[in-house]
SETI-604511 format. One line per field, with one value per atom (N, C-alpha, C, CB): residue in one letter; atom name; x, y, z; residue number from 1. Coordinates in Angstrom, 1 decimal. Glycine has a CB too. Layout:
<nodes>
r: A | ...
a: CA | ...
xx: X | ...
yy: Y | ...
zz: Z | ...
k: NUM | ...
</nodes>
This chain:
<nodes>
r: X | X | X | X | X | X | X | X | X | X | X | X | X | X | X | X | X | X | X | X | X | X | X | X | X | X | X | X | X | X | X | X | X | X | X | X | X | X | X | X | X | X | X | X | X | X | X | X | X | X | X | X | X | X | X | X | X | X | X | X | X | X | X | X | X | X | X | X | X | X | X | X | X | X | X | X | X | X | X | X | X | X | X | X | X | X | X | X | X | X | X | X | X | X | X | X | X | X | X | X | X | X | X | X | X | X | X | X | X | X | X | X | X | X | X | X | X | X | X | X | X | X | X | X | X | X | X | X | X | X | X | X | X | X | X | X | X | X | X | X | X | X | X | X | X | X | X | X | X | X | X | X | X | X | X | X | X | X | X | X | X | X | X | X | X | X | X | X | X | X | X | X | X | X | X | X | X | X | X | X | X | X | X | X | X | X | X | X | X | X | X | X | X | X | X | X | X | X | X | X | X | X | X | X | X | X | X | X | X | X | X | X | X | X | X | X | X | X | X | X | X | X | X | X | X | X | X | X | X | X | X | X | X | X | X | X | X | X | X | X | X | X | X | X | X | X | X | X | X | X | X | X | X | X | X | X | X | X | X | X | X | X | X | X | X | X | X | X | X | X | X | X | X | X | X | X | X | X | X | X | X | X | X | X | X | X | X | X | X | X | X | X | X | X | X | X | X | X | X | X | X | X | X | X | X | X | X | X | X | X | X | X | X | X | X | X | X | X | X | X | X | X | X | X | X | X | X | X | X | X | X | X | X | X | X | X | X | X | X | X | X | X | X | X | X | X | X | X | X | X | X | X | X | X | X | X | X | X | X | X | X | X | X | X | X | X | X | X | X | X | X | X | X | X | X | X | X | X | X | X | X | X | X | X | X | X | X | X | X | X | X | X | X | X | X | X | X | X | X | X | X | X | X | X | X | X | X | X | X | X | X | X | X | X | X | X | X | X | X | X | X | X | X | X | X | X | X | X | X | X | X | X | X | X | X | X | X | X | X | X | X | X | X | X | X | X | X | X | X | X | X | X | X | X | X | X | X | X | X | X | X | X | X | X | X | X | X | X | X | X | X | X | X | X | X | X | X | X | X | X | X | X | X | X | X | X | X | X | X | X | X | X | X | X | X | X | X | X | X | X | X | X | X | X
a: N | CA | C | CB | N | CA | C | CB | N | CA | C | CB | N | CA | C | CB | N | CA | C | CB | N | CA | C | CB | N | CA | C | CB | N | CA | C | CB | N | CA | C | CB | N | CA | C | CB | N | CA | C | CB | N | CA | C | CB | N | CA | C | CB | N | CA | C | CB | N | CA | C | CB | N | CA | C | CB | N | CA | C | CB | N | CA | C | CB | N | CA | C | CB | N | CA | C | CB | N | CA | C | CB | N | CA | C | CB | N | CA | C | CB | N | CA | C | CB | N | CA | C | CB | N | CA | C | CB | N | CA | C | CB | N | CA | C | CB | N | CA | C | CB | N | CA | C | CB | N | CA | C | CB | N | CA | C | CB | N | CA | C | CB | N | CA | C | CB | N | CA | C | CB | N | CA | C | CB | N | CA | C | CB | N | CA | C | CB | N | CA | C | CB | N | CA | C | CB | N | CA | C | CB | N | CA | C | CB | N | CA | C | CB | N | CA | C | CB | N | CA | C | CB | N | CA | C | CB | N | CA | C | CB | N | CA | C | CB | N | CA | C | CB | N | CA | C | CB | N | CA | C | CB | N | CA | C | CB | N | CA | C | CB | N | CA | C | CB | N | CA | C | CB | N | CA | C | CB | N | CA | C | CB | N | CA | C | CB | N | CA | C | CB | N | CA | C | CB | N | CA | C | CB | N | CA | C | CB | N | CA | C | CB | N | CA | C | CB | N | CA | C | CB | N | CA | C | CB | N | CA | C | CB | N | CA | C | CB | N | CA | C | CB | N | CA | C | CB | N | CA | C | CB | N | CA | C | CB | N | CA | C | CB | N | CA | C | CB | N | CA | C | CB | N | CA | C | CB | N | CA | C | CB | N | CA | C | CB | N | CA | C | CB | N | CA | C | CB | N | CA | C | CB | N | CA | C | CB | N | CA | C | CB | N | CA | C | CB | N | CA | C | CB | N | CA | C | CB | N | CA | C | CB | N | CA | C | CB | N | CA | C | CB | N | CA | C | CB | N | CA | C | CB | N | CA | C | CB | N | CA | C | CB | N | CA | C | CB | N | CA | C | CB | N | CA | C | CB | N | CA | C | CB | N | CA | C | CB | N | CA | C | CB | N | CA | C | CB | N | CA | C | CB | N | CA | C | CB | N | CA | C | CB | N | CA | C | CB | N | CA | C | CB | N | CA | C | CB | N | CA | C | CB | N | CA | C | CB | N | CA | C | CB | N | CA | C | CB | N | CA | C | CB | N | CA | C | CB | N | CA | C | CB | N | CA | C | CB | N | CA | C | CB | N | CA | C | CB | N | CA | C | CB | N | CA | C | CB | N | CA | C | CB | N | CA | C | CB | N | CA | C | CB | N | CA | C | CB | N | CA | C | CB | N | CA | C | CB | N | CA | C | CB | N | CA | C | CB
xx: 41.2 | 41.7 | 40.9 | 41.6 | 41.6 | 40.9 | 40.7 | 41.8 | 39.6 | 39.2 | 39.9 | 37.7 | 40.5 | 41.1 | 40.1 | 42.3 | 40.2 | 39.3 | 40.1 | 38.4 | 39.5 | 40.1 | 39.6 | 39.9 | 40.4 | 39.8 | 38.8 | 41.0 | 37.8 | 36.8 | 37.3 | 35.6 | 36.9 | 37.3 | 36.5 | 37.2 | 37.2 | 36.5 | 35.8 | 37.5 | 34.5 | 33.7 | 33.7 | 32.2 | 34.2 | 34.3 | 35.3 | 32.9 | 35.8 | 36.8 | 36.1 | 37.7 | 36.4 | 35.7 | 36.6 | 35.1 | 37.8 | 38.8 | 38.5 | 40.2 | 39.3 | 39.0 | 39.4 | 39.8 | 38.6 | 38.9 | 40.2 | 37.7 | 40.9 | 42.1 | 41.8 | 43.0 | 40.7 | 40.3 | 38.8 | 41.1 | 38.3 | 36.9 | 36.7 | 36.3 | 35.6 | 35.3 | 34.1 | 35.0 | 34.1 | 32.9 | 31.9 | 33.4 | 30.7 | 29.7 | 29.3 | 28.4 | 29.5 | 29.3 | 28.4 | 30.6 | 27.9 | 27.3 | 27.9 | 25.7 | 28.8 | 29.6 | 29.7 | 30.9 | 29.5 | 29.8 | 31.2 | 28.9 | 31.7 | 33.1 | 33.3 | 34.0 | 34.6 | 34.9 | 36.0 | 35.2 | 36.1 | 37.2 | 37.6 | 36.7 | 38.9 | 39.4 | 40.2 | 40.2 | 40.1 | 40.8 | 41.9 | 39.9 | 43.2 | 44.2 | 44.2 | 44.2 | 44.2 | 44.2 | 42.8 | 45.2 | 41.8 | 40.4 | 39.9 | 39.5 | 38.9 | 38.2 | 37.6 | 37.2 | 37.5 | 36.8 | 35.3 | 37.2 | 34.8 | 33.3 | 32.8 | 33.0 | 31.5 | 30.9 | 30.8 | 29.5 | 31.1 | 31.0 | 30.3 | 32.3 | 29.9 | 29.3 | 30.2 | 27.8 | 30.7 | 31.5 | 30.6 | 32.6 | 30.7 | 29.8 | 30.4 | 29.3 | 31.7 | 32.4 | 33.8 | 32.2 | 34.5 | 35.8 | 36.6 | 35.6 | 37.9 | 38.9 | 40.2 | 39.1 | 41.2 | 42.4 | 43.1 | 43.4 | 42.9 | 43.6 | 42.7 | 44.0 | 41.4 | 40.7 | 39.2 | 40.8 | 38.4 | 37.0 | 36.3 | 36.8 | 34.9 | 34.1 | 33.2 | 33.1 | 33.2 | 32.5 | 31.5 | 33.5 | 30.5 | 29.7 | 29.7 | 28.2 | 29.4 | 29.2 | 30.4 | 29.0 | 31.4 | 32.5 | 32.0 | 33.8 | 31.9 | 31.4 | 32.5 | 30.4 | 33.7 | 34.8 | 35.3 | 35.9 | 35.9 | 36.5 | 37.8 | 36.9 | 37.9 | 39.0 | 39.6 | 38.5 | 40.9 | 41.6 | 42.5 | 42.5 | 43.0 | 43.8 | 45.1 | 44.1 | 45.5 | 46.8 | 46.6 | 47.3 | 45.3 | 45.1 | 45.3 | 43.6 | 45.8 | 45.9 | 44.5 | 47.0 | 44.1 | 42.9 | 43.2 | 41.9 | 42.5 | 42.6 | 41.2 | 43.2 | 41.2 | 39.9 | 39.8 | 39.6 | 38.7 | 38.4 | 37.2 | 38.1 | 37.4 | 36.4 | 35.9 | 37.0 | 34.8 | 34.3 | 35.3 | 34.1 | 35.8 | 36.8 | 38.3 | 36.6 | 38.5 | 39.8 | 40.3 | 39.9 | 41.4 | 41.9 | 42.9 | 40.8 | 43.5 | 43.4 | 44.1 | 43.9 | 43.5 | 44.1 | 44.3 | 43.1 | 45.5 | 45.8 | 45.4 | 47.3 | 44.9 | 44.4 | 44.5 | 43.0 | 44.3 | 44.2 | 43.0 | 45.5 | 42.4 | 41.3 | 41.7 | 40.7 | 40.9 | 41.2 | 40.1 | 41.1 | 38.9 | 37.8 | 36.7 | 37.3 | 35.9 | 34.7 | 33.6 | 35.0 | 32.4 | 31.3 | 30.0 | 31.5 | 29.1 | 27.7 | 27.6 | 27.0 | 28.4 | 28.3 | 29.1 | 26.9 | 29.7 | 30.6 | 32.0 | 30.2 | 32.9 | 34.3 | 35.1 | 34.9 | 36.0 | 36.9 | 38.2 | 37.1 | 38.5 | 39.7 | 40.7 | 39.4 | 41.9 | 43.0 | 43.8 | 43.9 | 44.0 | 44.8 | 46.3 | 44.5 | 47.0 | 48.5 | 49.1 | 49.1 | 48.8 | 49.3 | 48.1 | 50.1 | 48.1 | 47.0 | 46.7 | 47.3 | 45.4 | 45.0 | 45.4 | 43.4 | 45.8 | 46.2 | 44.9 | 47.2 | 45.0 | 43.9 | 43.2 | 44.3 | 43.9 | 43.3 | 42.4 | 44.3 | 42.8 | 42.0 | 40.8 | 42.8 | 40.9 | 39.8 | 38.7 | 40.2 | 39.2 | 38.3 | 37.5 | 39.1 | 38.2 | 37.5 | 36.5 | 38.5 | 36.8 | 35.8 | 34.7 | 36.5 | 34.9 | 33.8 | 32.9 | 34.4 | 33.4 | 32.6 | 31.7 | 33.4 | 32.3 | 31.6 | 30.5 | 32.6 | 30.8 | 29.9 | 28.6 | 30.6 | 27.6 | 26.3 | 26.4 | 25.1 | 25.7 | 25.7 | 25.0 | 24.9 | 25.4 | 24.9 | 23.4 | 25.6 | 22.5 | 21.1 | 20.9 | 20.3 | 20.1 | 19.8 | 18.4 | 19.7 | 18.3 | 17.1 | 16.0 | 17.3 | 14.9 | 13.8 | 12.7 | 13.2 | 13.0 | 12.1 | 11.4 | 13.0 | 10.1 | 9.3 | 9.0 | 7.9 | 9.4 | 9.2 | 7.7 | 10.0 | 7.2 | 5.8 | 5.7 | 5.2 | 4.7 | 4.5 | 3.4 | 4.1 | 3.7 | 2.7 | 1.8 | 3.4 | 0.6 | -0.3 | -0.2 | -1.8 | -0.3 | -0.2 | -1.3 | -0.2 | -1.0 | -2.0 | -2.7 | -1.4 | -4.0 | -4.8 | -4.9 | -6.2 | -4.6 | -4.7 | -6.1 | -3.6 | -6.7 | -8.1 | -8.2 | -9.0
yy: -35.7 | -34.3 | -33.6 | -33.6 | -32.9 | -32.2 | -30.8 | -32.3 | -30.3 | -28.9 | -28.0 | -28.7 | -26.9 | -26.0 | -25.0 | -25.2 | -24.7 | -23.7 | -22.5 | -24.3 | -21.4 | -20.2 | -19.8 | -19.0 | -19.2 | -18.8 | -17.7 | -18.3 | -17.7 | -16.6 | -15.3 | -17.0 | -14.3 | -12.9 | -12.4 | -12.0 | -11.7 | -11.0 | -9.8 | -10.6 | -9.8 | -8.6 | -7.5 | -9.1 | -7.7 | -6.7 | -7.1 | -6.3 | -6.1 | -6.4 | -6.8 | -5.2 | -8.0 | -8.4 | -8.5 | -9.8 | -8.0 | -8.0 | -6.9 | -7.9 | -6.9 | -5.8 | -4.5 | -6.2 | -3.5 | -2.1 | -1.6 | -1.1 | -0.7 | -0.3 | 0.6 | 0.6 | 1.2 | 2.0 | 2.3 | 3.3 | 2.8 | 3.2 | 4.5 | 3.2 | 4.6 | 5.9 | 6.5 | 5.7 | 7.8 | 8.6 | 8.8 | 9.9 | 8.4 | 8.8 | 10.2 | 7.9 | 11.0 | 12.4 | 12.8 | 13.2 | 14.0 | 14.6 | 16.0 | 14.7 | 16.1 | 17.3 | 17.7 | 17.1 | 19.0 | 19.5 | 19.8 | 20.8 | 19.5 | 19.7 | 20.0 | 18.5 | 20.1 | 20.3 | 19.4 | 21.8 | 19.0 | 18.1 | 18.6 | 16.7 | 18.6 | 18.9 | 17.7 | 20.2 | 17.3 | 16.1 | 16.7 | 15.1 | 16.4 | 17.0 | 18.5 | 16.5 | 19.1 | 20.6 | 21.1 | 21.0 | 20.3 | 20.7 | 21.6 | 19.5 | 22.3 | 23.2 | 22.3 | 24.1 | 22.8 | 22.1 | 22.0 | 22.8 | 20.8 | 20.6 | 20.2 | 19.5 | 20.4 | 20.1 | 18.6 | 20.8 | 18.2 | 16.8 | 16.7 | 16.0 | 15.5 | 15.3 | 14.2 | 14.8 | 14.5 | 13.5 | 12.7 | 14.3 | 11.4 | 10.5 | 9.9 | 9.4 | 9.5 | 9.1 | 9.5 | 7.5 | 9.5 | 10.1 | 9.5 | 11.6 | 9.4 | 9.1 | 9.8 | 7.6 | 9.7 | 10.4 | 10.0 | 10.2 | 8.8 | 8.4 | 8.4 | 7.0 | 8.7 | 8.7 | 9.0 | 7.4 | 9.0 | 9.3 | 8.7 | 10.8 | 8.6 | 8.2 | 9.4 | 7.0 | 9.7 | 10.8 | 10.4 | 11.9 | 11.3 | 11.1 | 12.4 | 10.7 | 12.3 | 13.6 | 13.9 | 14.7 | 13.0 | 13.3 | 13.0 | 12.5 | 13.9 | 13.7 | 13.6 | 14.8 | 14.1 | 14.0 | 12.5 | 14.9 | 12.2 | 10.9 | 10.8 | 10.6 | 9.8 | 9.7 | 8.3 | 10.0 | 8.3 | 7.0 | 7.0 | 6.8 | 5.9 | 5.8 | 6.5 | 4.3 | 6.9 | 7.6 | 9.1 | 7.3 | 9.6 | 11.1 | 11.6 | 11.3 | 12.8 | 13.6 | 14.2 | 14.7 | 14.1 | 14.8 | 15.8 | 13.7 | 16.9 | 17.9 | 18.0 | 19.3 | 17.9 | 18.0 | 19.1 | 16.7 | 19.7 | 20.7 | 20.1 | 22.2 | 19.8 | 19.2 | 20.3 | 18.0 | 20.9 | 22.0 | 23.1 | 21.6 | 23.6 | 24.7 | 24.2 | 25.6 | 22.9 | 22.4 | 22.0 | 21.1 | 22.4 | 22.0 | 23.0 | 21.8 | 22.8 | 21.6 | 20.4 | 21.8 | 19.2 | 17.9 | 17.1 | 17.2 | 16.6 | 15.7 | 14.3 | 15.8 | 13.7 | 12.3 | 11.5 | 12.2 | 10.2 | 9.3 | 8.5 | 8.4 | 8.2 | 7.3 | 5.9 | 7.4 | 5.3 | 3.9 | 3.0 | 3.7 | 3.4 | 2.6 | 3.5 | 1.5 | 3.1 | 3.8 | 2.8 | 4.7 | 3.0 | 2.1 | 2.7 | 0.8 | 2.6 | 3.1 | 4.5 | 2.2 | 5.4 | 6.8 | 7.3 | 7.1 | 6.3 | 6.7 | 6.4 | 5.8 | 7.1 | 6.9 | 6.9 | 8.0 | 6.0 | 6.0 | 6.7 | 4.5 | 7.6 | 8.4 | 8.2 | 9.9 | 7.9 | 7.8 | 9.1 | 6.5 | 9.7 | 10.9 | 10.6 | 11.6 | 11.4 | 11.2 | 11.3 | 12.2 | 12.3 | 12.4 | 12.4 | 13.7 | 11.6 | 11.5 | 12.9 | 10.5 | 13.1 | 14.3 | 14.4 | 14.5 | 15.5 | 15.7 | 15.8 | 16.9 | 15.6 | 15.7 | 17.0 | 15.4 | 18.1 | 19.4 | 19.6 | 20.6 | 19.0 | 19.1 | 18.2 | 18.6 | 17.1 | 16.2 | 16.8 | 14.8 | 17.5 | 18.1 | 19.3 | 18.7 | 20.1 | 21.1 | 20.6 | 22.0 | 19.5 | 18.9 | 18.3 | 17.8 | 17.6 | 17.0 | 18.1 | 16.2 | 19.2 | 20.3 | 20.9 | 21.4 | 20.9 | 21.5 | 20.6 | 21.9 | 19.3 | 18.3 | 18.1 | 17.0 | 17.8 | 17.5 | 16.0 | 17.9 | 15.5 | 14.0 | 13.4 | 13.6 | 12.2 | 11.5 | 11.2 | 10.2 | 11.4 | 11.0 | 9.6 | 11.5 | 9.2 | 7.8 | 7.5 | 7.5 | 6.3 | 5.9 | 5.7 | 4.6 | 6.3 | 6.1 | 5.2 | 7.5 | 4.0 | 3.0 | 2.2 | 2.1 | 2.1 | 1.3 | 0.0 | 2.1 | -1.1 | -2.4 | -2.7 | -3.5 | -3.1 | -3.5 | -5.0 | -2.9 | -5.5 | -6.9 | -7.2 | -7.4 | -8.2 | -8.6 | -9.7 | -9.2 | -9.6 | -10.6 | -11.9 | -10.1 | -13.0 | -14.2 | -14.2 | -15.5 | -14.6 | -14.7 | -16.1 | -14.5 | -16.0 | -17.2 | -17.8 | -16.9 | -19.1 | -19.8 | -20.3 | -20.9 | -20.0 | -20.5 | -21.5 | -19.4
zz: -28.7 | -28.7 | -27.6 | -30.0 | -26.7 | -25.6 | -26.0 | -24.3 | -25.5 | -25.7 | -24.7 | -25.7 | -25.2 | -24.3 | -23.8 | -25.0 | -22.5 | -22.0 | -21.5 | -20.8 | -21.7 | -21.2 | -19.8 | -22.2 | -19.0 | -17.7 | -17.9 | -16.8 | -17.1 | -17.2 | -16.8 | -16.2 | -17.5 | -17.2 | -16.1 | -18.5 | -15.2 | -14.1 | -14.6 | -12.9 | -14.2 | -14.7 | -13.7 | -14.9 | -12.4 | -11.5 | -10.4 | -10.8 | -9.7 | -8.7 | -7.4 | -8.4 | -6.9 | -5.6 | -4.4 | -5.9 | -4.6 | -3.5 | -2.5 | -4.0 | -1.4 | -0.4 | -0.9 | 0.9 | -0.4 | -0.8 | 0.0 | -0.5 | -0.6 | 0.0 | 1.3 | -0.9 | 1.3 | 2.5 | 2.4 | 2.5 | 3.5 | 3.5 | 2.8 | 5.0 | 2.1 | 1.4 | 2.1 | -0.1 | 2.2 | 2.7 | 1.6 | 3.3 | 1.8 | 0.8 | 0.9 | 1.0 | -0.2 | -0.2 | -1.4 | -0.2 | -1.3 | -2.5 | -2.6 | -2.3 | -3.6 | -3.7 | -5.2 | -3.1 | -5.5 | -6.8 | -7.0 | -7.1 | -8.2 | -8.5 | -10.0 | -8.1 | -10.4 | -11.8 | -12.2 | -12.1 | -13.4 | -13.9 | -15.3 | -13.9 | -15.5 | -16.9 | -17.3 | -16.9 | -18.5 | -19.1 | -20.0 | -19.8 | -19.7 | -20.5 | -20.4 | -21.9 | -21.6 | -21.7 | -22.0 | -22.8 | -21.9 | -22.2 | -21.0 | -22.4 | -21.3 | -20.3 | -19.2 | -20.9 | -18.0 | -16.9 | -17.1 | -15.6 | -16.8 | -16.8 | -15.5 | -17.9 | -15.3 | -14.0 | -13.8 | -13.9 | -12.6 | -12.2 | -10.8 | -12.2 | -10.4 | -9.1 | -8.4 | -9.1 | -7.2 | -6.5 | -5.6 | -5.6 | -5.7 | -5.0 | -3.7 | -5.9 | -3.8 | -2.6 | -2.7 | -2.5 | -1.5 | -1.4 | -0.3 | -1.2 | -0.5 | 0.5 | 0.1 | 0.8 | 0.9 | 0.7 | -0.6 | 1.8 | -1.1 | -2.3 | -3.6 | -2.1 | -3.5 | -4.7 | -4.5 | -5.4 | -5.6 | -5.5 | -6.6 | -5.5 | -6.5 | -7.6 | -8.0 | -7.1 | -9.3 | -9.8 | -10.9 | -10.4 | -11.2 | -12.3 | -13.1 | -11.9 | -14.4 | -15.2 | -16.1 | -14.3 | -16.2 | -17.1 | -18.5 | -16.8 | -19.4 | -20.7 | -21.8 | -21.1 | -21.4 | -22.4 | -22.5 | -22.0 | -23.6 | -23.7 | -22.8 | -25.2 | -22.0 | -21.1 | -21.2 | -19.6 | -21.2 | -21.1 | -19.8 | -22.4 | -19.5 | -18.3 | -18.4 | -18.0 | -19.6 | -19.8 | -19.6 | -21.1 | -19.7 | -19.6 | -18.2 | -20.1 | -18.2 | -16.9 | -16.6 | -17.0 | -15.4 | -14.9 | -13.9 | -14.4 | -13.9 | -12.9 | -12.3 | -13.4 | -11.0 | -10.3 | -9.3 | -9.5 | -9.2 | -8.2 | -7.4 | -8.7 | -6.1 | -5.3 | -4.3 | -4.5 | -4.7 | -3.9 | -4.1 | -2.4 | -3.0 | -3.0 | -3.1 | -1.8 | -3.0 | -3.0 | -4.4 | -2.0 | -4.8 | -6.1 | -6.7 | -7.1 | -7.7 | -8.5 | -7.9 | -9.9 | -8.1 | -7.6 | -8.9 | -6.6 | -9.0 | -10.2 | -9.9 | -10.5 | -10.9 | -10.8 | -12.1 | -10.3 | -12.0 | -13.2 | -13.1 | -13.2 | -14.3 | -14.4 | -14.0 | -15.8 | -13.1 | -12.7 | -13.4 | -11.2 | -13.5 | -14.1 | -14.5 | -13.1 | -15.4 | -15.9 | -16.2 | -17.1 | -15.6 | -15.8 | -15.5 | -14.9 | -16.5 | -16.3 | -15.9 | -15.4 | -16.5 | -16.1 | -14.9 | -15.9 | -14.2 | -13.1 | -13.5 | -11.8 | -12.8 | -13.0 | -11.7 | -13.9 | -11.5 | -10.4 | -10.7 | -9.9 | -9.8 | -10.0 | -8.9 | -10.2 | -9.2 | -8.2 | -8.2 | -8.4 | -7.0 | -7.0 | -7.1 | -5.6 | -7.8 | -8.0 | -6.6 | -8.9 | -5.8 | -4.4 | -3.5 | -4.2 | -2.4 | -1.5 | -0.9 | -0.4 | -0.7 | 0.0 | 1.4 | -0.1 | 1.9 | 3.3 | 4.1 | 3.5 | 5.4 | 6.3 | 6.3 | 7.8 | 6.1 | 6.1 | 4.8 | 6.1 | 3.7 | 2.5 | 2.6 | 1.3 | 3.2 | 3.4 | 4.3 | 4.0 | 5.4 | 6.3 | 5.6 | 7.5 | 4.8 | 4.1 | 3.1 | 3.3 | 2.4 | 1.5 | 2.3 | 0.7 | 3.4 | 4.2 | 4.7 | 5.3 | 5.1 | 5.6 | 4.5 | 6.3 | 3.3 | 2.1 | 1.6 | 1.0 | 1.7 | 1.1 | 1.9 | 0.9 | 1.1 | 1.8 | 2.0 | 0.9 | 3.1 | 3.2 | 2.0 | 4.5 | 1.7 | 0.6 | 0.8 | 0.2 | -0.1 | 0.1 | 0.3 | -1.1 | 1.2 | 1.5 | 0.9 | 3.0 | 0.4 | -0.2 | 0.9 | -1.0 | 0.6 | 1.6 | 0.9 | 2.0 | 0.9 | 0.2 | 1.2 | -0.8 | 1.0 | 1.9 | 1.2 | 2.3 | 1.8 | 1.1 | 1.1 | 1.8 | 0.0 | -0.1 | -0.1 | -1.4 | 0.6 | 0.7 | -0.4 | 2.1 | -1.2 | -2.2 | -1.5 | -3.4 | -1.9 | -1.4 | -2.3 | -1.4 | -1.7 | -2.5 | -3.5 | -1.6 | -4.7 | -5.7 | -5.6 | -7.1 | -5.7 | -5.7 | -7.1 | -5.1 | -7.1 | -8.4 | -8.5 | -8.5 | -9.6 | -9.8 | -10.9 | -10.1
k: 1 | 1 | 1 | 1 | 2 | 2 | 2 | 2 | 3 | 3 | 3 | 3 | 4 | 4 | 4 | 4 | 5 | 5 | 5 | 5 | 6 | 6 | 6 | 6 | 7 | 7 | 7 | 7 | 8 | 8 | 8 | 8 | 9 | 9 | 9 | 9 | 10 | 10 | 10 | 10 | 11 | 11 | 11 | 11 | 12 | 12 | 12 | 12 | 13 | 13 | 13 | 13 | 14 | 14 | 14 | 14 | 15 | 15 | 15 | 15 | 16 | 16 | 16 | 16 | 17 | 17 | 17 | 17 | 18 | 18 | 18 | 18 | 19 | 19 | 19 | 19 | 20 | 20 | 20 | 20 | 21 | 21 | 21 | 21 | 22 | 22 | 22 | 22 | 23 | 23 | 23 | 23 | 24 | 24 | 24 | 24 | 25 | 25 | 25 | 25 | 26 | 26 | 26 | 26 | 27 | 27 | 27 | 27 | 28 | 28 | 28 | 28 | 29 | 29 | 29 | 29 | 30 | 30 | 30 | 30 | 31 | 31 | 31 | 31 | 32 | 32 | 32 | 32 | 33 | 33 | 33 | 33 | 34 | 34 | 34 | 34 | 35 | 35 | 35 | 35 | 36 | 36 | 36 | 36 | 37 | 37 | 37 | 37 | 38 | 38 | 38 | 38 | 39 | 39 | 39 | 39 | 40 | 40 | 40 | 40 | 41 | 41 | 41 | 41 | 42 | 42 | 42 | 42 | 43 | 43 | 43 | 43 | 44 | 44 | 44 | 44 | 45 | 45 | 45 | 45 | 46 | 46 | 46 | 46 | 47 | 47 | 47 | 47 | 48 | 48 | 48 | 48 | 49 | 49 | 49 | 49 | 50 | 50 | 50 | 50 | 51 | 51 | 51 | 51 | 52 | 52 | 52 | 52 | 53 | 53 | 53 | 53 | 54 | 54 | 54 | 54 | 55 | 55 | 55 | 55 | 56 | 56 | 56 | 56 | 57 | 57 | 57 | 57 | 58 | 58 | 58 | 58 | 59 | 59 | 59 | 59 | 60 | 60 | 60 | 60 | 61 | 61 | 61 | 61 | 62 | 62 | 62 | 62 | 63 | 63 | 63 | 63 | 64 | 64 | 64 | 64 | 65 | 65 | 65 | 65 | 66 | 66 | 66 | 66 | 67 | 67 | 67 | 67 | 68 | 68 | 68 | 68 | 69 | 69 | 69 | 69 | 70 | 70 | 70 | 70 | 71 | 71 | 71 | 71 | 72 | 72 | 72 | 72 | 73 | 73 | 73 | 73 | 74 | 74 | 74 | 74 | 75 | 75 | 75 | 75 | 76 | 76 | 76 | 76 | 77 | 77 | 77 | 77 | 78 | 78 | 78 | 78 | 79 | 79 | 79 | 79 | 80 | 80 | 80 | 80 | 81 | 81 | 81 | 81 | 82 | 82 | 82 | 82 | 83 | 83 | 83 | 83 | 84 | 84 | 84 | 84 | 85 | 85 | 85 | 85 | 86 | 86 | 86 | 86 | 87 | 87 | 87 | 87 | 88 | 88 | 88 | 88 | 89 | 89 | 89 | 89 | 90 | 90 | 90 | 90 | 91 | 91 | 91 | 91 | 92 | 92 | 92 | 92 | 93 | 93 | 93 | 93 | 94 | 94 | 94 | 94 | 95 | 95 | 95 | 95 | 96 | 96 | 96 | 96 | 97 | 97 | 97 | 97 | 98 | 98 | 98 | 98 | 99 | 99 | 99 | 99 | 100 | 100 | 100 | 100 | 101 | 101 | 101 | 101 | 102 | 102 | 102 | 102 | 103 | 103 | 103 | 103 | 104 | 104 | 104 | 104 | 105 | 105 | 105 | 105 | 106 | 106 | 106 | 106 | 107 | 107 | 107 | 107 | 108 | 108 | 108 | 108 | 109 | 109 | 109 | 109 | 110 | 110 | 110 | 110 | 111 | 111 | 111 | 111 | 112 | 112 | 112 | 112 | 113 | 113 | 113 | 113 | 114 | 114 | 114 | 114 | 115 | 115 | 115 | 115 | 116 | 116 | 116 | 116 | 117 | 117 | 117 | 117 | 118 | 118 | 118 | 118 | 119 | 119 | 119 | 119 | 120 | 120 | 120 | 120 | 121 | 121 | 121 | 121 | 122 | 122 | 122 | 122 | 123 | 123 | 123 | 123 | 124 | 124 | 124 | 124 | 125 | 125 | 125 | 125 | 126 | 126 | 126 | 126
</nodes>
């Protein structure tokens, strides 16, 4: 009797991204369904979606989201994924160039890590 094996589940998407995203640091607001808007932080952005942190309400892929990105909004979106405090949101209608430009002018550049690599000295075995 042969043992059946199941295909391994993918733990993350490794295919090509649909488009390049701009790394940003922007304050925004998000409301889930008919709930009140809460503060979020936008981490990256393109015309079709963004990655945010700070959504504390329970969200499913079926829920309607309304986003305010800086001074631009409301923008309707849907949850695409959620992992480790971040959420990927796809906009129902892509942002137009004028909206993207306003958001980019409002957003601060994403902070870069200023890490100095340390070299460890080889340990002597005695």
